[in-house]
C-alpha positions in Angstrom: 8.8 -16.9 19.1 12.3 -16.0 20.4 14.4 -14.1 17.9 18.0 -13.0 18.1 19.1 -9.4 18.6 20.6 -9.5 15.1 17.2 -10.6 13.6 15.5 -7.6 15.3 18.1 -5.3 13.8 17.5 -6.7 10.4 13.7 -6.3 10.9 14.3 -2.7 11.8 16.4 -2.1 8.7 13.9 -3.8 6.4 11.0 -1.8 8.0 12.9 1.5 7.3 13.5 0.5 3.6 9.9 -0.6 3.2 8.5 2.6 4.9 10.6 4.8 2.6 9.4 2.9 -0.6 5.8 2.6 0.6 5.4 6.3 1.3 6.5 7.1 -2.3 5.1 4.4 -4.5 3.9 1.4 -2.5 5.3 -2.1 -2.6 7.1 -2.2 0.7 5.6 -5.6 1.4 8.0 -7.0 -1.3 10.7 -6.3 1.3 9.0 -7.0 4.6 7.0 -10.2 3.9 10.1 -12.2 2.6 12.2 -10.9 5.6 9.5 -12.0 8.1 9.4 -15.4 6.4 13.2 -15.6 6.5 13.0 -14.8 10.2 11.1 -18.1 10.6 7.5 -16.8 10.9 4.8 -19.1 9.4 3.1 -17.6 6.3 -0.1 -16.4 8.0 1.8 -15.1 11.0 4.1 -13.2 8.6 1.1 -11.6 6.8 -0.5 -10.6 10.0 2.7 -9.2 11.5 3.3 -7.4 8.2 0.0 -5.6 8.4 0.8 -4.6 12.0 4.2 -3.1 11.1 3.0 -1.5 7.8 0.3 0.4 9.7 3.0 2.4 11.4 4.4 3.6 8.1 1.1 4.3 6.4 -0.1 6.4 9.4 3.2 8.3 9.4 3.2 9.1 5.7 -0.5 9.9 5.5 -0.2 12.2 8.5 2.8 14.0 6.8 0.8 14.4 3.6 -2.3 15.7 5.4 -0.3 18.1 7.6 1.3 19.6 4.5 -2.0 20.1 2.7 -1.6 17.3 0.1 -4.7 15.4 1.2 -8.0 16.6 2.8 -9.6 14.1 5.2 -13.0 15.6 4.5 -12.7 14.8 0.8 -11.4 11.4 1.6 -14.1 10.5 4.2 -16.3 8.7 1.8 -13.3 6.7 0.5 -12.3 5.8 4.1 -15.8 4.5 4.9 -16.1 2.4 1.8 -12.5 1.2 1.9 -13.2 0.0 5.5 -16.3 -1.9 4.3 -14.5 -3.4 1.3 -11.4 -4.4 3.3 -13.6 -6.0 6.0 -15.5 -8.2 3.4 -12.2 -9.1 1.6 -10.4 -10.1 4.8 -13.3 -12.3 5.8 -13.7 -13.7 2.3 -10.0 -14.8 2.0 -10.5 -17.1 5.0 -13.0 -19.2 3.0 -11.9 -19.0 -0.7 -8.8 -19.5 -2.8 -7.0 -16.4 -4.0 -5.2 -18.4 -6.8 -7.2 -16.7 -9.6 -6.4 -13.2 -8.3 -2.7 -14.0 -7.9 -2.6 -14.9 -11.6 -4.8 -12.0 -12.8 -3.1 -9.1 -10.9 0.3 -9.1 -12.8 -1.6 -8.6 -16.1 -3.7 -5.7 -14.6 -0.5 -4.1 -13.3 1.1 -4.5 -16.7 -1.8 -2.6 -18.2 -1.3 0.2 -15.6 2.4 0.5 -16.5 1.6 0.6 -20.3 -0.9 3.3 -19.7 1.7 5.4 -17.8 4.4 4.9 -20.4 2.2 5.9 -23.4 0.8 8.8 -21.4 4.1 10.4 -20.2 2.3 13.6 -18.9 -0.2 11.5 -16.8 0.0 12.6 -13.2 2.2 15.7 -13.8 -0.5 18.2 -13.9 -4.2 18.5 -12.7 -6.6 17.3 -15.4 -10.4 17.3 -15.8 -12.2 14.8 -13.7 -13.7 11.8 -15.5 -15.9 10.8 -12.4 -17.2 12.7 -9.4 -15.3 12.1 -6.2 -18.5 10.9 -4.5 -19.0 8.0 -6.9 -15.3 7.3 -7.3 -14.6 6.7 -3.6 -17.8 4.7 -3.2 -17.0 2.3 -6.1 -13.2 2.0 -5.8 -13.2 2.2 -2.0 -15.3 -1.0 -2.0 -13.4 -2.6 -4.8 -9.8 -1.8 -3.8 -10.6 -2.1 -0.1 -11.9 -5.7 -0.9 -8.8 -6.4 -2.9 -6.4 -5.2 -0.2 -8.2 -7.2 2.4 -8.3 -10.3 0.1 -4.9 -10.2 -1.5 -3.0 -6.9 -1.4 0.1 -6.6 -3.7 -0.1 -3.6 -6.0 -2.9 -1.9 -4.0 -1.0 1.4 -3.8 -0.3 1.4 -7.5 -3.9 0.8 -8.3 -5.1 3.6 -6.1 -2.6 6.1 -7.6 -3.3 5.4 -11.2 -7.1 5.4 -10.7 -7.0 8.7 -8.8 -4.9 10.2 -11.6 -7.1 8.8 -14.3 -10.6 9.4 -12.9 -10.1 12.4 -10.5 -7.5 14.1 -12.7 -5.1 14.7 -9.7 -1.4 15.1 -10.2 0.7 12.2 -8.8 1.8 13.8 -5.5 -1.8 14.4 -4.5 -2.8 11.0 -5.7 -0.1 9.4 -3.6 -1.2 11.4 -0.5 -4.8 10.2 -0.9 -3.6 6.7 -1.6 -1.8 6.6 1.8 -5.0 7.7 3.6 -6.8 4.7 1.9 -3.9 2.4 2.8 -4.2 3.3 6.5 -7.9 2.4 6.4 -7.4 -1.0 4.8 -4.3 -1.8 6.8 -6.0 -1.2 10.1 -9.1 -3.1 9.0 -7.1 -6.1 8.0 -5.0 -5.9 11.1 -8.1 -6.1 13.3 -9.0 -9.4 11.8 -5.5 -10.7 12.0 -5.3 -9.7 15.7 -8.7 -11.5 16.4 -7.3 -14.5 14.6 -4.1 -14.3 16.8 -1.9 -14.0 13.7 0.3 -11.1 14.8 3.6 -11.2 16.6 3.9 -7.8 18.2 7.6 -7.5 19.2 8.9 -8.3 15.7 6.2 -6.1 14.2 7.1 -3.2 16.6 10.8 -3.5 15.6 9.8 -3.2 11.9 7.2 -0.5 12.7 9.8 1.8 14.3 11.8 1.5 11.1 8.6 2.1 9.0 8.0 5.4 10.8 11.5 6.6 10.1 11.4 5.5 6.4 7.9 6.9 5.8 8.8 10.3 7.3 11.9 10.6 5.1 10.1 9.3 1.9 6.9 11.4 2.2 9.1 14.4 3.0 11.1 14.0 -0.2 7.9 13.7 -2.2 6.4 16.8 -0.7 9.7 18.7 -1.3 10.6 17.4 -4.8 7.2 16.7 -6.5 6.1 14.6 -9.4 9.5 14.3 -11.2 10.9 12.6 -8.1 8.0 10.2 -7.6 7.5 8.9 -11.1 10.7 6.9 -11.4 10.1 5.3 -8.1 6.5 4.5 -9.1 7.6 2.9 -12.4 10.3 0.9 -10.7 8.1 -0.5 -8.0 5.3 -1.4 -10.4 7.8 -3.3 -12.6 9.3 -5.1 -9.6 5.8 -6.1 -8.4 4.9 -7.4 -11.9 8.1 -9.4 -12.3 7.7 -10.8 -8.7 4.1 -11.9 -9.3 4.8 -13.4 -12.7 7.8 -15.3 -11.3 5.9 -16.6 -8.3 2.7 -17.7 -10.1 3.8 -18.6 -13.6 
């Protein structure tokens, strides 16, 4: 596809905004997918190109978190492996089944997540006792959320954060750091299948990806510097936007 210079500039700006939001609370796809569709890409091509560009941001933010000691790849290894398996299965499954049921179910699940956070105002502010061992947590939820991200996707980051806070007792900055590591895994996995299916436009994705790197570096840096009190308002806001968007789209 031939796109104008102005379109590439808009893609870069959208990528920067999405990278910033994604590195803090997830939900950058709410910006990038509509922009890619407005640029004239067919839906499947928009989804594939979105996975390509979002990989830049998730790699940047996860690297920044790991470098600053907010996530340990040795601890996350089991989650990486099972997220890869789950995302592979989900990405293949979506080619053969309807995701209509999931589209209608997810806003209700996210609403439950939001209610839990609102009635537990201290959730994610301090380390708490684990409710599940990391070994079993990453095995079970790596498969489950990896499958979901490969199969559908919206709200993946929110699910990871709240589950890590609830089951592993981590504070929200650490939970966000590990979430980005898992996001890298499922993004790359899904991207491989989209590339094989020739559903990726690399130049538009690269324009957005450069913006993603910039936005992700700024966003993750702010989280590392300012901590939980900075991240919680963003997290609440993004979850509410995702819920409203999904309810509006599917109901």
